[in-house]
C-alpha positions, 0 to 999 in steps of 0.5 A: 748576239747570236745563239749559235751552238756548233755541232762539230765534233772535235776530231771532225775534218775541215768543212764538216757540215755538222752532226745535225745537218741533212748532209751529215755523213754524206758530204764530201768533207765527211769522207774518211771522218771517224764519225761518218757512220754515226752521223749518217745513221742518226735520224735527222729531226726536221728543223722547226725553224723552217716553218717559223721562217716560212710564216715570217716570210709571209709578210714579204711579197717577193723574195729574190736571191742574187747568185753567181758561181763566180766571184768578182762579177759584180753580184753585190753591186747588182744586189745593192743597186737593185735594192736602191732602185726598187726603193726609189720606186716607193717599194718597201725593200729589205736587203739581206747580206749573207756573204758571211766572210766578205760582207760588202753591202754596208760599204755599198749602201753607205752604212759602215759603222752602223749596228743592228739592234735587238728588241722584244720584236727581233733584230732591227735592220739598219735603215738607209732610207725609211723604205730600205732596210739592210742586214749584214754581219758587217754591222756585227764585227767589232772591227771592220777589218777582222776576218770571219773564220767560221766553220759551216755550222756557225755560218748556217746558224747565223743565216737561220737567225737572220731569216728568223729573227730580223723584224723588217716591218709590217710588210715588205714588197721585196727582200733582196738576198745577196749571197757569196760566190759558189754553191756551198754551205750558205747556199744550201742553208738558204735553200733549206731554211726558205723551203716554205717561204715561197721564194720567187727565184734567183737572178744569176750574174755573169760577165761576158768571158768564158772563165765566168760563164763556166762557173755560172753554168754550175750555179744554174745546175745547182739551182735546178738540182735543189729546186730554185726557180731561175728568174734569169741571167744578167750579163754585167760589165758588158761592154763600155760606152764612151761618155764622150763619143758614145762608141761601145767597146767590148772590154771582156770578150764573149768568146763563147756567147756570154750570158745570152748564149748561157741563158739560151743553152739552159732555156732560162730568161736572159734579163739583159746587159749592164755596161761598164760605167765609172759612175756605177763604181762611184755610186757603190764606193760612195754608198748611194743609188746609181739610178736616183732622180737627178742623176744624168740620163746615160745609156748604162743607167737606162740599161739598168732601169730597163733591167729592173723593170724586167725583173719586176715584171718576171716576179709579178708574173710568177707571184702576182700581188695586188697593188705592187 
């Protein structure tokens, strides 16, 4: 289904970035490789796909990356529910899952077992609703339990193809891109391929405890280093509001100040907190919207809706559009 040609020499070490990568011969994985000098000295031709992707993305009003240096902080949960919430506001929304090795978006959107189809205009997303399309490698695996054991260049090639070949429709209001944890191949490729796409920026997800904040600091520095605008920090799993007595308890202690202090330290917006809520877990397990009309009005839902309103306001300030 893809045209991914790996440009990795047979004697290359693990995590080789590929001979055509801008990092060829320079990445830490290249140290000690017999091909390092040749890779480093070979002139790199600009990838024509960058301009093509930039043109394709001109039909997308807002592009939002969801990042976190830490796994398990609820990044995919947030990306899926952000997309649901925006679609519930009658926006045209795309949700792109580039977590190649751990795609959870099909489960969280209730689209497991679906397939991506090809046509003469490109790859067609899987549609949850008429105004919410989803793309993930999870739709391309013969067996959902099969591991994806790919080197960096093959992952990068699939990300390029997702950005270049998916036909989202005539126009999107929002494209939400869910990423894996860390600051590795997928993130570098995404930043490189979207260089001319006028990306709005990234939302960084953390949880209150220092063990998560440590890694999100790295993600902030990564964004600053490669020029990705930080829309703000979201603190997920921020306290638990008892549904019976409405008392709040801190399950995870913000010993170093949590997401709010992190945002202040780096002078980036703090977008808000999302409390722990069993109903949010149920919504993700069942692949449905947490904030759909008719759902019970609770403090955690109000917090999530307020957060989405803030995000829309932030991106509109950065890149105003008429009629959004």
